[in-house]
Every structure is written in structure tokens, then in C-alpha cells.
C-alpha positions as CSV (number, residue, x, y, z in Angstrom):
1,M,6.9,16.0,41.7
2,A,8.7,16.0,38.4
3,Y,7.2,17.5,35.2
4,R,7.4,16.1,31.7
5,R,6.9,17.7,28.4
6,L,3.6,16.7,26.7
7,G,5.1,14.8,23.9
8,A,7.0,17.2,21.5
9,S,5.2,20.3,22.8
10,G,6.6,22.8,25.2
11,L,3.9,22.2,27.8
12,K,5.0,20.8,31.1
13,V,2.6,18.4,32.9
14,S,3.0,16.8,36.3
15,E,4.0,13.2,35.7
16,L,1.2,12.2,38.1
17,S,-2.1,14.0,37.5
18,Y,-5.6,13.8,38.8
19,G,-8.9,12.9,37.0
20,A,-12.6,13.0,37.7
21,W,-13.7,9.8,35.9
22,A,-15.9,7.4,37.9
23,N,-15.3,9.5,41.0
24,P,-18.1,10.0,43.6
25,A,-16.5,13.3,44.6
26,F,-17.3,14.5,41.1
27,G,-20.8,13.2,40.8
28,A,-20.2,9.6,39.6
29,G,-22.9,7.2,40.7
30,G,-25.4,10.0,41.5
31,A,-26.8,10.9,44.9
32,D,-26.6,7.3,46.1
33,A,-22.8,7.4,46.0
34,E,-22.3,11.0,47.3
35,P,-19.6,11.1,49.9
36,A,-20.4,12.0,53.5
37,G,-20.3,15.8,53.7
38,G,-21.2,16.2,50.1
39,A,-19.5,15.8,46.7
40,Q,-18.2,19.4,46.6
41,A,-16.4,19.2,49.9
42,A,-14.9,15.9,49.0
43,A,-13.7,17.3,45.6
44,D,-12.2,20.3,47.3
45,A,-10.2,18.1,49.7
46,L,-9.0,15.8,46.9
47,V,-7.8,18.7,44.8
48,E,-6.1,20.2,47.8
49,E,-4.3,16.9,48.3
50,A,-3.2,16.8,44.7
51,L,-1.9,20.4,44.9
52,R,0.1,19.5,48.0
53,G,1.7,16.8,45.9
54,R,2.5,19.5,43.2
55,V,0.1,18.1,40.7
56,N,-0.7,20.7,38.0
57,F,-2.7,18.6,35.5
58,F,-6.4,17.9,36.1
59,D,-8.4,15.8,33.7
60,N,-12.2,16.0,33.0
61,A,-14.8,15.4,30.3
62,E,-18.2,16.5,29.3
63,A,-19.5,13.0,30.0
64,Y,-18.3,12.8,33.6
65,G,-20.7,12.9,36.5
66,H,-24.3,12.2,37.0
67,P,-25.9,13.9,35.2
68,P,-23.1,14.3,32.6
69,G,-21.3,17.6,33.0
70,Q,-21.6,17.6,36.8
71,A,-17.9,16.7,37.2
72,E,-16.9,19.9,35.3
73,E,-19.3,22.0,37.4
74,I,-17.9,20.6,40.6
75,F,-14.3,21.2,39.5
76,G,-15.1,24.7,38.4
77,Q,-16.5,25.4,41.9
78,T,-13.4,23.9,43.5
79,M,-11.2,26.3,41.6
80,R,-13.3,29.2,42.9
81,N,-13.5,27.7,46.5
82,L,-9.7,27.3,46.7
83,G,-8.9,30.5,44.9
84,L,-6.7,28.8,42.3
85,K,-4.8,30.7,39.8
86,R,-5.9,29.5,36.4
87,S,-2.5,29.9,34.7
88,D,-0.9,27.5,37.4
89,L,-3.1,24.7,36.2
90,V,-3.2,22.5,33.1
91,L,-6.9,21.6,32.5
92,S,-8.4,19.2,30.0
93,T,-11.8,18.2,28.9
94,K,-13.0,15.6,26.4
95,I,-15.8,15.9,23.8
96,F,-17.9,13.1,22.4
97,W,-20.9,12.3,24.7
98,G,-22.7,15.6,25.2
99,G,-26.4,14.4,25.4
100,D,-29.1,12.3,23.8
101,G,-29.9,14.3,20.7
102,P,-28.5,13.3,17.3
103,N,-26.1,16.2,17.2
104,A,-25.3,16.2,20.9
105,K,-22.7,13.4,20.5
106,G,-19.8,12.6,18.2
107,L,-17.1,14.7,16.6
108,S,-19.0,16.8,14.1
109,R,-18.1,20.5,13.8
110,K,-21.4,21.4,15.4
111,H,-20.9,19.2,18.5
112,I,-17.2,19.9,19.0
113,I,-17.8,23.7,19.0
114,E,-21.1,23.6,21.0
115,G,-19.7,20.9,23.4
116,T,-16.5,22.8,24.0
117,Q,-18.4,26.0,24.8
118,A,-20.7,24.2,27.2
119,S,-17.7,22.6,29.0
120,L,-16.0,26.0,29.4
121,G,-19.2,27.3,30.9
122,R,-19.4,24.5,33.4
123,L,-15.8,24.8,34.3
124,G,-16.1,28.6,34.6
125,T,-13.0,29.3,32.5
126,D,-12.2,30.9,29.1
127,Y,-10.1,28.0,27.9
128,V,-8.8,24.5,28.5
129,D,-5.2,23.6,27.9
130,L,-6.0,20.2,26.4
131,L,-9.0,19.3,24.3
132,F,-9.5,15.7,23.5
133,C,-11.7,13.8,21.1
134,H,-13.0,11.3,23.7
135,R,-13.5,8.5,21.1
136,P,-13.2,8.1,17.4
137,D,-16.3,9.0,15.4
138,L,-16.8,6.7,12.4
139,D,-19.8,8.8,11.3
140,T,-17.9,12.0,10.8
141,P,-15.2,12.7,8.2
142,I,-11.9,13.0,9.9
143,E,-11.2,16.2,8.0
144,E,-14.3,17.8,9.6
145,T,-13.0,16.8,13.0
146,V,-9.5,18.1,12.4
147,R,-10.8,21.4,11.1
148,A,-13.2,21.8,14.1
149,M,-10.4,21.1,16.6
150,N,-8.2,23.7,14.9
151,H,-11.0,26.2,15.0
152,C,-11.2,25.7,18.8
153,I,-7.5,26.4,19.1
154,D,-7.7,29.4,16.7
155,R,-10.5,30.9,18.9
156,G,-8.4,30.4,22.1
157,W,-10.7,27.9,23.6
158,A,-7.9,25.3,23.8
159,F,-4.2,25.3,23.4
160,Y,-3.6,21.7,22.2
161,W,-5.9,19.0,20.8
162,G,-5.6,15.3,21.0
163,T,-7.4,12.0,21.0
164,S,-8.5,9.4,23.5
165,E,-8.7,5.6,22.7
166,W,-8.0,6.1,19.0
167,S,-6.1,3.5,17.1
168,A,-2.6,4.2,15.7
169,S,-4.1,4.2,12.1
170,Q,-6.8,6.8,13.1
171,I,-4.2,9.1,14.7
172,Q,-2.1,8.7,11.5
173,E,-5.1,9.6,9.4
174,A,-5.7,12.8,11.5
175,W,-2.0,13.8,11.0
176,D,-2.2,13.1,7.2
177,V,-5.2,15.5,7.0
178,A,-3.6,18.1,9.2
179,E,-0.4,18.1,7.2
180,R,-2.3,18.3,3.9
181,L,-4.3,21.3,5.1
182,D,-1.4,22.9,6.9
183,L,-3.2,22.5,10.2
184,I,-2.2,21.4,13.7
185,G,-2.3,17.6,14.3
186,P,-3.1,15.8,17.5
187,T,-0.5,16.6,20.1
188,M,-1.5,13.9,22.6
189,E,-3.5,10.7,23.1
190,Q,-5.2,9.5,26.3
191,P,-5.1,5.6,26.3
192,H,-6.1,3.0,28.8
193,Y,-2.7,1.8,30.2
194,N,-1.8,-0.5,33.0
195,L,-0.1,-3.8,33.7
196,F,-3.0,-5.6,32.0
197,E,-3.7,-3.2,29.2
198,R,-0.6,-2.3,27.2
199,Q,-0.9,-3.2,23.5
200,K,-1.5,0.3,22.2
201,V,1.1,2.1,24.3
202,G,3.7,-0.5,24.1
203,T,3.4,-1.6,20.5
204,D,0.8,0.1,18.3
205,Y,1.9,3.7,18.9
206,L,5.6,3.2,18.6
207,P,5.9,4.8,15.2
208,L,3.9,7.8,16.3
209,Y,6.3,8.7,19.2
210,E,9.2,9.2,16.9
211,K,7.3,10.6,13.9
212,Y,5.1,13.1,15.7
213,G,6.3,13.3,19.3
214,L,2.9,12.0,20.4
215,G,2.4,12.6,24.2
216,L,0.4,10.3,26.4
217,T,-1.8,11.1,29.4
218,T,-2.8,7.6,30.4
219,W,-5.8,6.5,32.5
220,S,-6.7,3.6,34.8
221,P,-3.2,2.7,36.0
222,L,-4.9,0.6,38.8
223,A,-7.3,-1.2,36.4
224,S,-10.4,0.3,38.2
225,G,-8.9,-0.7,41.6
226,V,-8.0,-4.3,40.8
227,L,-4.3,-3.4,41.0
228,T,-4.7,-2.2,44.6
229,G,-5.4,-5.8,45.6
230,K,-8.6,-4.8,47.4
231,Y,-10.8,-7.1,45.3
232,S,-8.9,-10.2,46.2
233,G,-11.1,-13.2,46.0
234,A,-13.6,-11.2,43.9
235,K,-14.9,-9.6,47.1
236,V,-16.1,-6.0,46.8
237,P,-15.3,-3.8,49.9
238,E,-18.0,-1.5,51.0
239,G,-17.8,1.9,49.4
240,S,-15.6,0.8,46.6
241,R,-16.3,1.9,43.0
242,L,-17.3,-1.6,41.8
243,G,-19.9,-1.6,44.5
244,L,-21.8,1.3,43.0
245,K,-25.0,0.6,41.1
246,A,-23.9,3.0,38.3
247,Y,-20.9,0.8,37.7
248,A,-22.6,-2.6,37.7
249,N,-21.4,-3.3,34.1
250,L,-17.8,-2.4,35.0
251,A,-18.0,-4.7,38.1
252,N,-19.2,-7.6,35.9
253,I,-16.2,-7.1,33.6
254,K,-13.7,-6.9,36.4
255,L,-15.1,-9.5,38.7
256,V,-16.4,-12.0,36.2
257,Q,-15.2,-11.6,32.7
258,K,-11.7,-10.6,33.8
259,R,-11.6,-12.6,37.0
260,A,-8.1,-13.8,36.2
261,E,-6.7,-10.3,36.6
262,I,-7.7,-10.4,40.3
263,D,-5.5,-13.5,40.7
264,Q,-2.7,-11.9,38.8
265,A,-2.9,-8.9,41.2
266,D,-2.7,-11.3,44.2
267,R,0.5,-12.8,42.7
268,L,2.0,-9.3,42.4
269,K,1.7,-8.6,46.1
270,P,4.9,-10.3,47.2
271,V,6.8,-8.2,44.6
272,A,5.4,-5.0,46.2
273,E,6.1,-6.2,49.7
274,D,9.8,-6.9,48.8
275,L,10.1,-3.4,47.5
276,G,8.5,-1.9,50.7
277,C,5.6,-0.4,48.8
278,S,1.9,-1.1,48.2
279,L,0.6,-2.9,45.1
280,A,-1.0,0.4,44.0
281,Q,2.3,2.2,44.2
282,L,4.1,-0.6,42.3
283,S,1.4,-0.5,39.5
284,V,1.6,3.3,39.1
285,A,5.4,3.2,39.1
286,W,5.4,0.6,36.3
287,C,3.3,3.1,34.2
288,L,5.6,6.0,35.1
289,A,8.7,4.0,34.1
290,N,7.6,4.3,30.4
291,K,9.3,7.4,29.0
292,N,6.7,7.8,26.3
293,V,4.1,8.5,29.0
294,S,3.8,12.2,29.8
295,S,1.4,11.9,32.7
296,V,-0.3,9.1,34.6
297,I,-3.9,10.1,35.6
298,L,-4.9,9.0,39.1
299,G,-8.5,8.7,40.2
300,A,-8.4,8.2,44.0
301,S,-11.7,8.9,45.7
302,R,-10.2,9.7,49.1
303,P,-7.3,12.0,50.0
304,S,-5.5,9.2,51.8
305,Q,-5.6,7.1,48.7
306,L,-4.4,10.0,46.6
307,K,-1.5,10.7,49.0
308,E,-0.4,7.0,48.8
309,T,-0.4,6.9,45.0
310,L,1.3,10.2,44.7
311,A,4.2,8.6,46.5
312,S,4.6,6.1,43.7
313,R,7.4,8.1,42.1
314,A,9.8,6.9,44.7
315,V,9.3,3.3,43.5
316,V,10.3,3.9,39.9
317,P,14.1,3.6,40.6
318,K,13.5,0.3,42.3
319,L,12.1,-1.3,39.1
320,T,15.3,-3.0,38.1
321,P,15.4,-5.6,35.3
322,D,15.1,-8.4,37.9
323,V,12.0,-6.8,39.4
324,L,10.5,-6.2,36.0
325,A,11.1,-9.8,35.2
326,R,9.3,-10.9,38.4
327,I,6.3,-8.7,37.5
328,E,6.1,-10.3,34.1
329,A,6.3,-13.7,35.6
330,A,3.6,-13.0,38.1
331,I,1.2,-11.9,35.4
332,A,2.1,-14.6,33.0
333,E,1.8,-17.8,35.1
334,P,0.8,-18.9,38.6
335,G,3.6,-19.6,41.1
336,A,6.3,-18.0,39.0
337,L,7.6,-15.9,41.8
């Protein structure tokens, strides 16, 4: 495993990391989706596999799990079960969806502070390394959000703050406020990024990398499993994420609304075969090849899957200009290989 600086900061994060989103081992899908042997045992095994791969960054959010917050509770117990040294880990959580009440969601000062304290309690730690605004909040003045995130840093509840799925203009506005008030601006952004989803990372954020040293911790490198090739023909394998009742809406998006992406994934398979790797490894390696990416978050639900995708680093040197051209051709038009 190699480690990259989180943008312009001095923090080193593993270039491949592990996250709890939409993961049955961390409570996703509820009791109906719980792995054999229980979610806690599955989570412990997955984190152990990640640690064997020298992963140091683990991503979470107050909204993850069923009920929300369960993912943080499970990870906190995993840290205790495995006897992990807190300072060896880079932990994150994200604040926005904390509950149903009018002040239990969003990025008001009240919810940021109360949500962060609740997350720390569930994780069983005094601080997170990274604290994200999980989505932009159009109902809260950006100055209020910037001040609240700086308050969390000043209190030692977080070391760095950032955003997730914010537009370039919203991040710029946050920086304008921070500079005007002599406060800390967002160090990192957590965007959706894969072979199908690349506008923000590849184009919109370009001025921010140079101007602020914005770091990226990207999510869904496998497009919710589509880029593993397992949904070929729009079939859903038993036990897969898109087969869970809790993710019926996501399944509709991936299998119906974005059906063309499944065909594109099928056309990518010969490229992976020629490189001697899986389609999943090729897809993760493509994300890793972007030097503006600090860490690619993996979300495997089984240790064997995680071990496979952790080996993606070896594929990056094979992504020559000719191979990258084949990838683009496969995505752009049928039969272009």
C-alpha cells in the first residue's frame, strides 16, 4: 500500500481505503440483509482484511446503517474487538442526515455540533480525523456552516473538515468565507467518481486543486457493482447489493435508468482480460491513476472481494495511453475494441 497526502495537508491516507456505505456488514438493509454469523463478525473480518492490506483510512457517516448510526456503532465495536490503536487510523464521518426532526438534519450550527458529538459517541472515540458536510445545505448560510466546522476543529473533535458532493462554486464560496474570517477552509471533498461519473473530478474541480490543494476521497469506484461485471444482462446475483429491498431505488437506477452502463461494462471486460486482471481491478486502478485523488474508498461486503480490489494498485502501471484509449472507446461506442 502507498500513502498519499490528503490534498495540500500533511495527513497521509492509504490510496485505497474502506467505507461502510450500503454495506450489510455495517447494518445496511436491516435485519433482512444481515450476513451469516451476524453483522459485527462480518465487519470485524472485513476491517481485518483491510488492515492486512495496510489500509489506514476508514470512512463512515451518521446516516449509514439501519437504523442510521448503526454503521458507526459497529465500527466502534470493531475497533474495540480488534484492539486497534486509535492513532494508527484515519477515521471520518459525515454530517447531514441525523434524524427526522427539523433540526436533526442539514448543516446548521446546532446539527453540526450535536451530530458530531453523537457520531463520536457511537464510534467510541474522542475525535475523527476528517469531518465532512455530507451534502450542501441550501437552507443554511454558508458562513454558519464554516464557523461551525471550525468550532469542531477548535474543540478537537476533528482535525480537518471538508465537503461531499458539493459543486465547485459551493466549495469556492466556503473558501471565500473562510479567508474573509481568517478561518480554515475545506481541506477535502468526497465526490462520486468512476468511469461513468467523472465531470466534477475531471473538469469542475480543476481550479480548486491548484488554488487550494483540494484533496479527494472518492466513492463508488465500481458504480455500485456495475463495474465488476456481475450485473451483465441486467441480472441480479443472489446476495448482491442491488438485490436488497432497502436499495430498490438504486437498483432501478442502475438496472433500468442507466441500463447502458451495464453494456459498457461488458465491453470493458476484454480490456481487463488482456491486462490479466478483473474488471473491478481495472476500474479501481483507473480511479487511482488520477493524481488529484488522495484515496479511493472501497465498499466490498466480503473479505475475498476486498482482497481482490486491494490488489488493484498493481494494475495502475499497465494503464498505458493505448489501454486508456481502449477504455474510452469501450465506453463511447459498441464494438470499438
